[in-house]
Residue frames as a rotation matrix with the C-alpha (Angstrom) as fourth column:
UNK 1
0.585 0.811 0.000 0.00
0.811 -0.585 0.000 0.00
0.000 0.000 -1.000 0.00
UNK 2
-0.072 -0.667 0.742 1.51
0.583 -0.632 -0.511 3.37
0.809 0.396 0.435 -0.96
UNK 3
-0.775 -0.359 -0.521 2.52
0.632 -0.405 -0.661 5.91
0.026 -0.841 0.540 1.64
UNK 4
-0.862 0.454 0.224 -0.11
-0.381 -0.873 0.305 8.35
0.334 0.177 0.926 0.47
UNK 5
-0.021 0.917 -0.397 -2.99
-0.188 0.387 0.903 5.91
0.982 0.093 0.164 0.99
UNK 6
0.046 -0.011 -0.999 -1.83
0.826 0.563 0.032 4.97
0.562 -0.826 0.035 4.50
UNK 7
-0.642 -0.515 -0.568 -0.72
0.760 -0.527 -0.381 8.37
-0.103 -0.676 0.729 5.72
UNK 8
-0.718 0.361 0.595 -3.19
0.072 -0.812 0.579 10.82
0.692 0.459 0.557 4.18
UNK 9
0.377 0.917 -0.134 -6.03
0.290 0.021 0.957 9.96
0.880 -0.399 -0.258 6.63
UNK 10
0.252 -0.358 -0.899 -3.65
0.968 0.091 0.235 10.34
-0.002 -0.929 0.370 9.58
UNK 11
-0.797 -0.603 0.045 -2.28
0.605 -0.793 0.070 13.66
-0.007 0.083 0.997 8.35
UNK 12
-0.426 0.727 0.538 -5.75
0.048 -0.576 0.816 15.02
0.903 0.374 0.210 7.59
UNK 13
0.532 0.606 -0.591 -6.95
0.594 0.231 0.771 13.96
0.604 -0.761 -0.237 11.04
UNK 14
-0.159 -0.690 -0.706 -3.95
0.970 -0.244 0.020 15.65
-0.186 -0.682 0.708 12.68
UNK 15
-0.868 -0.139 0.476 -4.62
0.314 -0.897 0.310 18.87
0.384 0.419 0.823 10.76
UNK 16
0.039 0.973 0.228 -8.27
0.097 -0.231 0.968 18.88
0.994 -0.016 -0.104 11.80
UNK 17
0.510 0.130 -0.850 -7.40
0.809 0.264 0.526 18.20
0.293 -0.956 0.029 15.43
UNK 18
-0.546 -0.769 -0.332 -4.75
0.827 -0.558 -0.068 20.95
-0.133 -0.312 0.941 15.54
UNK 19
-0.722 0.335 0.605 -7.16
0.096 -0.818 0.567 23.42
0.685 0.468 0.558 13.95
UNK 20
0.356 0.917 -0.179 -9.88
0.268 0.083 0.960 22.49
0.895 -0.390 -0.216 16.41
UNK 21
0.260 -0.343 -0.903 -7.58
0.966 0.102 0.239 22.74
0.010 -0.934 0.358 19.42
UNK 22
-0.768 -0.617 0.172 -6.27
0.625 -0.781 -0.014 26.10
0.143 0.097 0.985 18.25
UNK 23
-0.262 0.766 0.587 -9.80
0.074 -0.591 0.803 27.52
0.962 0.253 0.098 18.17
UNK 24
0.682 0.569 -0.460 -10.23
0.451 0.169 0.877 26.69
0.576 -0.805 -0.142 21.86
UNK 25
0.014 -0.789 -0.615 -6.95
0.996 -0.042 0.075 28.29
-0.085 -0.613 0.785 22.98
UNK 26
0.892 0.170 -0.418 -6.26
0.192 -0.981 0.011 31.90
-0.409 -0.090 -0.908 23.82
UNK 27
0.758 -0.643 0.114 -3.37
-0.144 -0.335 -0.931 33.82
0.637 0.689 -0.346 22.27
UNK 28
0.194 -0.711 0.676 -1.44
-0.940 -0.332 -0.080 33.62
0.282 -0.620 -0.732 25.52
UNK 29
0.911 0.134 0.391 -1.60
-0.264 0.917 0.300 29.82
-0.318 -0.376 0.870 25.79
UNK 30
0.065 -0.994 0.082 1.85
-0.557 0.032 0.830 28.26
-0.828 -0.100 -0.552 25.78
UNK 31
-0.375 -0.201 0.905 0.99
0.444 0.818 0.366 25.81
-0.813 0.539 -0.218 22.99
UNK 32
0.685 0.710 -0.161 -0.72
0.222 -0.414 -0.883 28.37
-0.694 0.569 -0.441 20.75
UNK 33
0.338 -0.626 -0.702 2.51
-0.775 -0.609 0.170 29.57
-0.534 0.487 -0.691 19.15
UNK 34
-0.712 -0.627 0.317 3.79
-0.346 0.706 0.618 26.09
-0.612 0.330 -0.719 18.16
UNK 35
-0.102 0.758 0.645 0.37
0.616 0.557 -0.557 25.12
-0.781 0.340 -0.524 16.80
UNK 36
0.736 0.351 -0.579 0.19
-0.137 -0.760 -0.635 28.32
-0.663 0.547 -0.511 14.76
UNK 37
-0.146 -0.893 -0.426 3.67
-0.816 -0.135 0.562 27.64
-0.560 0.429 -0.709 13.37
UNK 38
-0.714 -0.100 0.693 2.73
0.124 0.956 0.266 24.10
-0.689 0.275 -0.671 12.39
UNK 39
0.287 0.914 0.288 -0.51
0.584 0.071 -0.809 25.21
-0.759 0.401 -0.513 10.73
UNK 40
0.569 -0.153 -0.808 1.32
-0.518 -0.830 -0.208 27.93
-0.639 0.537 -0.551 8.77
UNK 41
-0.388 -0.848 -0.362 3.83
-0.873 0.212 0.439 25.38
-0.295 0.486 -0.822 7.47
UNK 42
0.151 0.543 0.826 1.30
-0.333 0.815 -0.475 22.62
-0.931 -0.203 0.304 6.89
UNK 43
0.908 0.221 -0.356 1.65
-0.396 0.174 -0.902 22.53
-0.138 0.960 0.245 3.09
UNK 44
0.071 -0.965 -0.251 5.38
-0.883 0.056 -0.466 21.98
0.464 0.255 -0.848 3.38
UNK 45
-0.461 -0.180 0.869 4.83
-0.721 0.647 -0.248 19.25
-0.518 -0.741 -0.428 5.95
UNK 46
0.426 0.755 0.498 2.23
-0.252 0.628 -0.736 17.49
-0.869 0.188 0.458 3.80
UNK 47
0.337 -0.394 -0.855 4.65
-0.941 -0.116 -0.318 17.45
0.026 0.912 -0.410 0.83
UNK 48
-0.644 -0.641 0.418 5.98
-0.682 0.729 0.066 14.17
-0.347 -0.242 -0.906 2.20
UNK 49
0.030 0.745 0.666 2.73
-0.070 0.666 -0.742 12.52
-0.997 -0.025 0.072 1.11
UNK 50
0.879 0.417 -0.232 3.04
-0.199 -0.121 -0.973 13.57
-0.433 0.901 -0.023 -2.52
UNK 51
0.487 -0.798 -0.355 6.79
-0.703 -0.118 -0.701 13.36
0.517 0.591 -0.619 -3.05
UNK 52
0.947 -0.090 -0.309 8.45
0.200 0.917 0.346 10.05
0.252 -0.390 0.886 -2.22
UNK 53
0.053 -0.994 0.096 11.86
0.529 -0.054 -0.847 11.74
0.847 0.096 0.523 -2.10
UNK 54
0.040 0.027 0.999 10.81
-0.582 -0.812 0.045 13.98
0.812 -0.583 -0.017 0.79
UNK 55
-0.197 -0.182 -0.963 11.71
0.609 0.747 -0.266 12.83
0.768 -0.639 -0.036 4.28
UNK 56
0.790 0.551 0.268 10.44
0.110 -0.559 0.822 14.05
0.603 -0.620 -0.502 7.63
UNK 57
0.681 -0.614 -0.399 13.79
0.624 0.201 0.755 13.40
-0.384 -0.763 0.520 9.25
UNK 58
0.899 -0.431 -0.079 16.65
-0.429 -0.828 -0.361 15.91
0.091 0.359 -0.929 9.09
UNK 59
0.613 -0.685 0.393 19.32
0.027 0.515 0.857 13.29
-0.790 -0.515 0.334 9.76
UNK 60
0.440 -0.460 0.771 20.57
0.891 0.328 -0.313 13.18
-0.110 0.825 0.554 6.17
UNK 61
0.685 -0.160 0.711 21.07
0.154 -0.922 -0.356 16.95
0.712 0.353 -0.607 6.11
UNK 62
0.841 -0.383 0.382 22.81
-0.508 -0.317 0.801 16.89
-0.186 -0.867 -0.461 9.48
UNK 63
0.533 -0.668 0.520 25.16
0.453 0.744 0.491 14.13
-0.715 -0.026 0.699 8.31
UNK 64
0.513 -0.319 0.797 25.98
0.786 -0.199 -0.586 16.12
0.346 0.927 0.148 5.18
UNK 65
0.701 -0.207 0.682 26.92
-0.237 -0.970 -0.050 19.17
0.672 -0.126 -0.729 7.26
UNK 66
0.946 -0.315 0.074 28.87
0.026 0.302 0.953 17.23
-0.323 -0.900 0.294 9.88
UNK 67
0.398 -0.844 0.360 31.91
0.917 0.359 -0.174 16.95
0.017 0.399 0.917 7.62
UNK 68
0.228 -0.274 0.934 32.20
0.256 -0.909 -0.329 20.74
0.939 0.314 -0.137 7.43
UNK 69
0.823 0.127 0.554 31.95
-0.457 -0.431 0.778 21.12
0.337 -0.894 -0.296 11.19
UNK 70
0.817 -0.569 0.092 34.58
0.394 0.669 0.630 18.45
-0.420 -0.479 0.771 11.82
UNK 71
0.252 -0.737 0.627 36.86
0.878 -0.099 -0.469 20.03
0.408 0.668 0.622 9.24
UNK 72
0.472 -0.011 0.881 36.51
-0.108 -0.993 0.046 23.42
0.875 -0.117 -0.470 10.86
UNK 73
0.946 -0.107 0.307 37.43
-0.302 0.060 0.951 22.04
-0.120 -0.992 0.024 14.27
UNK 74
0.585 -0.768 0.259 40.46
0.739 0.637 0.219 20.19
-0.333 0.064 0.941 12.89
UNK 75
0.306 -0.455 0.836 41.58
0.608 -0.582 -0.539 23.33
0.732 0.674 0.099 11.04
UNK 76
0.773 0.004 0.634 41.60
-0.397 -0.777 0.489 25.34
0.495 -0.630 -0.599 14.26
UNK 77
0.858 -0.481 0.182 43.90
0.101 0.504 0.858 22.78
-0.504 -0.717 0.481 15.90
UNK 78
0.340 -0.755 0.560 46.35
0.939 0.299 -0.168 22.85
-0.040 0.583 0.811 13.01
UNK 79
0.485 -0.076 0.871 46.34
0.369 -0.885 -0.283 26.63
0.793 0.459 -0.401 12.71
UNK 80
0.962 -0.056 0.266 47.36
-0.255 -0.522 0.814 27.31
0.093 -0.851 -0.517 16.31
């Protein structure tokens, strides 16, 4: 079964629940800001359903950047 068929109902349910919860919260509620942020970025989040290349995890990007960070640290040791 494709990802879209399994995940779409779950994602749609989550969107409806977040929208419903947000309507019951005041602006000063501690969870209002994160919910607003998620709802604003919802289309980008839901891209994972339509594009099989998209991933919800940031691990691949972090691994790609790790080499630069390690190189920078090693360069400081050599330079001193």
